[in-house]
N, C-alpha and C positions, 0 to 999 in steps of 0.2 A: 658339623655344627652350624655352618653358614646357612644351610637350607632352612633351619628353624627360625632364624631371624631375618630371612630374606624379605625385604619390603615389597609391597604390591606397587604396581605402577600408579604414579600420581595422575589422576584424571579429575580433580575437583574443579567445580565451576566457580570462577572468581566472583560471580554475582550472587552466589548462594549465601544465605545468612550464616551458615556454618563453615564458610570457606577458610577463615582464619584458624578455626579449631582443627579442621582436617589437615591444613598445611603444617601446623606445629607438630601434630602427631606424626605425620609422614616424615617430616624433617628429622624428628628424633629417631625414628626407626631406621632411616637411611644412614644417619650418622653412626648409629650403633653397628650397622652392617659394615660400614667402611672401617670402623675401629677393630672389629673382630677379624677382618680380612688381613689386617696388618701389612707386612711387606709384600704379601702375595697379591694385594689389591692392585688392579690396573690404574690407569690415569683416572682421577676423580671426575673430570668433566665427561669422559667416555662413560663411566658408570652412571653419572647423573642422566645423561641423554638416554641411556638404555632403560632407565626406570621411570620415564615420564611418557605420557601418551602423545600421539601426534598433535593433538590440540594444544597441549601444554608446551610442546617443543617449539611451537611458533613463537613463543615469547623469548626463548633463549637460543634460537637457531644461529644467531650471528655473534654470540658470546665466544670469546677465545680463551677465557680462564674459568676455572671452577668457582672462584669467589665472586666474579662478576655475575655468573649465572644464578648463583644462590641469592645474591643481593637483589637481582631483578625479580626473581620469583617471590621473594619476601615482600617487595613493593607491590606486586600484583595481588597477592592473597591477603596481606595484612593492611587494612585501611588505617590511616592515621586517626588517632583518637583525640577528641576535644577534651582537654583536661577539665575545663570549667563545667561543661555539660556532664561529664562523667561523675564529677563530685556532686552535682545537683541530683542526678539519678540515684546516687548512693544515699544522700541525705533524705530524699523524699520517698525512698522505698519503704513500703509498708507490708506487714505480714498479710498474705492473702487468706481468704476463707478456705479452711481445710488444709492449710499448709502447716506442717509441723515446725517446731523450733529448730530442729536440725536442718531442715530444708531451707528455712528462712535465713539461718546463719550462713549456709553454703552460698546462697544467692548473693548475700552481702559481700562475701569474700570474692566472688566472681566479679562483681561490680567494682570492687576496690582495686582490682588489678589494672584498670584503665585510668586510675586517678593520678598516676605518676607521683606517688608519695615518696618523699626523700627526707633524709635527716636535715632538719632546719632549726633555727633559733626561735625563741619565743616571738621576737619581733617579726620574723619572716612568716611564722604561722599566723600571727595576728593580721598581717597584710593580706594573706591568701584568704583568710576567713572573711575579712572586710570586702575583698573583691567579689567573692561568691555572693555575699548578702546584697551588695550593690547591684549586681547584674540581675539577681533574682527579684529585686524589688522595683526595678525600673517600670515606669508607666508606658513608655514608648516601646512598642514592639519592634519598630524599625531600628532603633538604636541597639536594642538587645540582640537583634538578628545580626547586625554588623559586628558587634563585639564577639559574638559566638563564632564568627568566621576565623578568628585567631585560634590556633591549636594550643598555644600557651600565651599567657598574658599576666604581666605583673600589675600591681595596683596603680602605679603612676602612669604607665602607658595606657592602661584601660581608661583612666579618668580623662586623660588628654584626648583620647579618641572619642569618648562619649561627649565631652564638652564641644569638640569640633562638630560632631554630627548634630548636636542640639542647636548650636548656633546656625548651622546651615539650614535646618528645618525652620527656625524662626525667621531667617532672612528670606526664605522661599515664600513664606506666608505674606510678606510685604508685596510680592509680585502678583500673588493670586488674589483678585478682588472680584469674586463671583457676584453676578446680578441676580439676587434671589427674589422670587415672587411667591407670596403666600396665597395659595388658591383656596377658596371656600369649598367645603365638601358637604354633601347633603345625604340624608337618609333615604334609601330606596324603599318604597312601599307601593304595592299595587292596590291597597285598600283605602289609603288615606289621601286627602287632598292637600297639596302644599299650602302652608299657611302664609300670611302676609309677611312673616319675618324671614321666610326662606329666600335667600339671595342667590342669584346666579352670577358667576364671574368667569370670564374667559381671558386667557392670556395667550396672545399670538406671538409668533416669532418676530413679527414686525415691531411689537412693543419692546422686546428684548434688544433688538438691533438698534432701533432708534434711540432708546434710552442710553445704551452704551455709547452710541455715536455722539449724543448730546454732551456726554461727560468728557469726550476727548477734545482737547484744545485744538483749534484750527480745523475742525471737521467741516467739510463742505457739503455733507449730505443734507438734502432738503426733505421736508415733510410731503408726503404724497397727496395730502388733503388740503393743506393751507399754503404750501410753498415756502414757509419759514424754515429756520434751522430745525434739524431733526429733534424729535421729542416723542414721548409716549402718546399713543392715540387718545388716552383718557384726558390728557391735558391739552389737546388740540383745540384752538379757538374756532375751528370750522366744524367741530363735531355736531353742533346743533344749528349751524347756519344753513340757509337755502341758497343754492346757486342761481344767479341772475341769468345765466345762460340756458340751463336746462331745467331749472326750477326744482331740481332734486336736492335732497338734504345731505349734508355731510362733507361738503367741500366748497371752496371759493371758486368763483368764475374764472380767476386767472390760471387755475390748474385744471379746469374742466376739460374732459376728454371727448365730450359730445361733439358730433359733426354739425348738428343743426340746433337752432335755438327754439326752445319750446314756447309756444304761444298760449299754453293753458295757464290757468290760475288756480290757486289752491287757497283754502281758508287758513287763516292764521290761528292755530289752536295749539295748546300745550300737548306735546306728543305723549302717547300712551304706549308703554312697552308691551309687546305681545309676542306670542309664538304662533306662527302660521303653520298649520299642518293639515294633512288630508284626513286624518282620523285621530281619535282621542279615546282614552279609557272611559268606561261608564262612570267611574267615580269622579271624573272631572267634568261631568256633563253641565253642571251649573256654571262653570267658569268658561265654557265654550260658546261663542256667539258667531253669527253669520257676518262676514265682512267681504269686501271686494279688494283684491290685490291686483293692481294694473287692470282694473275693470273685469277681473275674472272672479266669480263667486267662489268662496271657500269657507272653511271653519278656522277660527282663531282661538287659541287659549290665552285668556287675559290673566296676567300675573303682575300685580302692582308692585311687587317686590323685586322684579327682574331688573338687572342692570343693563341688559341689551335686548334687542329683538332678534328672534331666530326663525329660520325658514327651512323647510325640508328641501334637500337637493333635488329630489325627483320632481317636486312641485315647481321649483325654480326653473328647471329645464323645460317643464311643460309650458311655462309662461315665456320661454325663450329670453330670459333676462341675461345680461352680461355678468358673469361671475368672475370677480378678480381673485387672484391667488392670495391665500392666507393660510397659515398653519397655526396650530395651538390646540387648546382643549377647553371645554366648558364643563363645570362640575356643580353639583348641588352644594348647599351650605353645610350639611352635617353628615355626609356619607361619601363612600368611595365611588358613587355613581357618577360617571363622566362620559363625555362623547367628544370625539375629535372634531376640529373645525376644518372644513374643506375649502372655504372661500368667503368672500363678502360681496354683497350686491346692493343696489339701490332700487327701491320699489315705491309705488304710490299706494298708500293704504286708505281705503274708504270705509269708515265706520259710521253707519247711520247718517250718511250725508256729510260727514266731516272728513276732510282730506288731510293726510299726513304723509309728506315726503319722508320716507323712512330709510335708514341705513340698517340693513339686516345681515346677520351672520348665518352662513349656510352650513348646516349640519347634515351628516349622512342620512339620518332619519329622525 
């Protein structure tokens, strides 16, 4: 009779989705086999070791009693169930397309096994139902995730934990004060010419750093262009000033880095913002004029709506100008078209005999 109920060797993979199902079935067949053997059965631990594979034996090799070995295998194959999550899966389970009523009912019964239903009073049932609705309706995914880390949870403990997590999140927001900058974005088009309402705006890392430094009490950081306390470049008093030392625009003489004093003079005129480039699309032909940058002839795209002047990196290197480090990006006013900033430089712009000491942003192309 024993040979008919003799169980197979246990060799289930604990990481398999059906590991628990295989374990419960094998445990039942092994228990039946021991019961049928009666007094003739040898030591239970010896029998257990004989009916497991070498891979499974590694888990119970050091166990000295049968009960200890069985409990250890139970913990390996049966993962703890989350009561709250199990009840959520049961409540939200819907009949699938092509699934019969019998199959749907059977699936609900399988899901109900993990819900840890017990005989309770009406008040206890009300608390459990309120707990499930509270967790299901939370807006914060972080709080919900932390609550679901508990295998079992009563209403009071759940609410205390949720309130503590919520207060911690709100307190953390006080410490986080990001410096946000809204960049203008423009529409990319190869066939149309940018109109006068299209604005270009660039945001460099220098702006972010100096703005943050200006907000910190007791900060000793100085502005690179005017020598005063740190501030954003757009608010710098030296932005449109001309240096008395080198006659270049954009900084005061007290912070001038030039080794020699320039003896040249320039006309005092209102600056015109432009983009200096070696080539331009045919559609922008009417907005491109001949200019001289540091006495070198080139083409320039005139944009009266531009907030800065830009120059091509290759052209800047061709003129051997000193490029100061700067990072950031420049973007059009109504599109995702943007270009990184690789530096800044000072150039002398000659437009039809008018001289403009100009502060230019260097772009890759």
